[in-house]
C-alpha positions, 0 to 999 in steps of 0.5 A, a space after each residue: 643635625 638639628 632642623 628648625 621648625 617652620 615657625 622658627 625659620 619664619 621668625 628668623 627671616 622676619 628678624 633679618 628683614 627688620 635688621 636690614 630695614 634698620 640698616 637701610 634707615 640708618 644709611 638714609 639718615 647718614 646720607 641726609 647728614 652727608 647732604 647737609 654737610 654739602 651746605 658747609 662753607 669752604 674754609 676762608 670763604 664767606 657764603 650767602 645762600 640766600 643770594 647764592 654768592 660764595 666769596 673767597 678772598 686772599 690766602 695762600 691756597 694754590 687750588 680752587 676751593 674743592 668743597 663749593 656748595 652745590 647751590 652756588 650761583 656766583 663764586 668769587 675767588 681773588 688774592 690767592 696763588 692759584 698757578 694752574 687751573 687743572 682739568 675739571 677744577 670745578 667738578 665736585 666728585 663728578 657733580 656739575 655746578 649750576 654756577 652762572 658767574 665765576 670771578 678768578 681775578 688777581 690769583 696769579 694764574 699762569 696756566 689754564 689746562 684743557 677742560 679746566 671749566 668742565 661741568 660749568 655748562 650754565 656759566 654766563 660770566 667768566 672773569 680771569 682779569 689781572 693774572 699772569 697767564 703764560 699758557 692757555 690750552 686750545 681747549 681751555 674754554 671747551 664746554 662753556 656753551 652758555 658763556 656770555 662774557 669773558 674778561 681777560 683784562 691785563 692778564 696775558 703774557 707774550 706766550 699766552 697772547 700767541 695762544 689766545 687765538 686758538 683758545 678763542 677759535 672754538 664753537 663752545 664760545 658761539 654765544 659769547 656777547 662780550 670779550 674784554 682784552 684791555 691792557 694786554 699789549 696786543 698788536 692786532 685783534 686775536 680773533 681769526 674771525 668774528 662771525 663765529 661768535 655773537 659778539 656785541 662788545 669787544 674791548 681792546 683798550 690800552 694795547 699796542 694796536 697801530 693799524 687795522 687791515 682791510 680784512 679786520 675792517 671788512 669783518 667789523 662792517 659785516 657784524 653791524 651789532 658789534 661795538 669795539 672800544 679802541 682808545 689808548 692805542 698808538 695808532 700809526 696815521 699813515 697810508 696803512 690806516 686808510 680803511 680803518 680811518 673811513 670805518 671810524 668816520 662812517 660807522 657808529 661801531 666805535 663808541 670811543 672814536 673821539 679818543 683814538 689818537 695818532 702816535 706816529 708820525 711825529 707831525 700828527 702825534 696827538 691828533 684824533 684819528 677822525 680829524 685827519 684829512 683824507 690826504 693824510 691816509 690816501 694811499 692813492 696819492 702816495 702811490 702816485 707820488 712814488 710813481 712820479 719819482 720813478 717816472 722822472 728817474 726813467 726819463 733822466 735815464 733815457 736822456 742820459 742814454 741818448 746823450 751817450 749815443 750822440 757822443 758815440 756817433 759823433 766821436 770822430 768829429 768830437 775828436 777833431 774838435 778836441 784836437 783843434 782846441 788843443 792846437 789852438 791852446 798850444 799856439 796861444 801858449 807859445 805866443 805867451 811864452 815868446 812875449 814873456 822871454 822878450 820882456 824878461 831879457 834886458 838885451 832884447 829890450 835895448 835892441 828894441 829901443 
């Protein structure tokens, strides 16, 4: 076997090293080229790198655009048919985006899976309004530690409404400042408690809220910085509204208080809640009236019992009295009968003459 001299061995090593260096440079160029392709705008979208805004309107796409540029700070996707937001829907090959605003309104979204917004750790505003949500996972909003505004206006179907409380009851939303839930046919506040958030604004306009319980009012009193919008709700202005009535009258936490109108009863329909009289919502008066009727019934019952006892104790005398009346009536009837016979018999009449 032929052995190469030491000089040739050094030459081969040098040549191999140069070839490796060339391959490394080519690989670097390809990587740079690959990084530049990240700036490419997704199909059917409009990208403005200077402002960091990517807008994707209309189309038949059923998923979130998968090639979102890493420089995107605001992503607007609307008018599509995205039925499901899957886990990590906004992760690009495991890369986290620096996005701060995400608008997904009017996309016919029906399901939000767990960890759907994974990787959006800097997101400040999330708009999911005007969708058709049927299912919201309890961990749908997990990881949104910097979220300030969450909009779910006109988006919740009955099944999702029942799940919303669990989805919102998470420490991930502890920095939430604004929550919009207008137009969702809600009958109550879908928050277990408001003290785990940093809420400044709660929008509950145009729902089906009829009354506020003492617990909700107490929570609102404790959160002095919160402002609650409640117009266009069918309030039932009766005793159950007492705590809410005094909150509206004495607190400045409801900016649209002048537009809160009574829906029931019929006699108060259209009257602003803050213009009600204290007597209209005074539970004490209603309770006293109910107690008065109960007391009257008890008194009448006692009178009846006493009357029956008197009758029972004097049953002998009453029996004799009834017999005497019966005998007197019978004697009187016999007299009338005798006189009638005389008047009707002509012979007795002639004898009398």
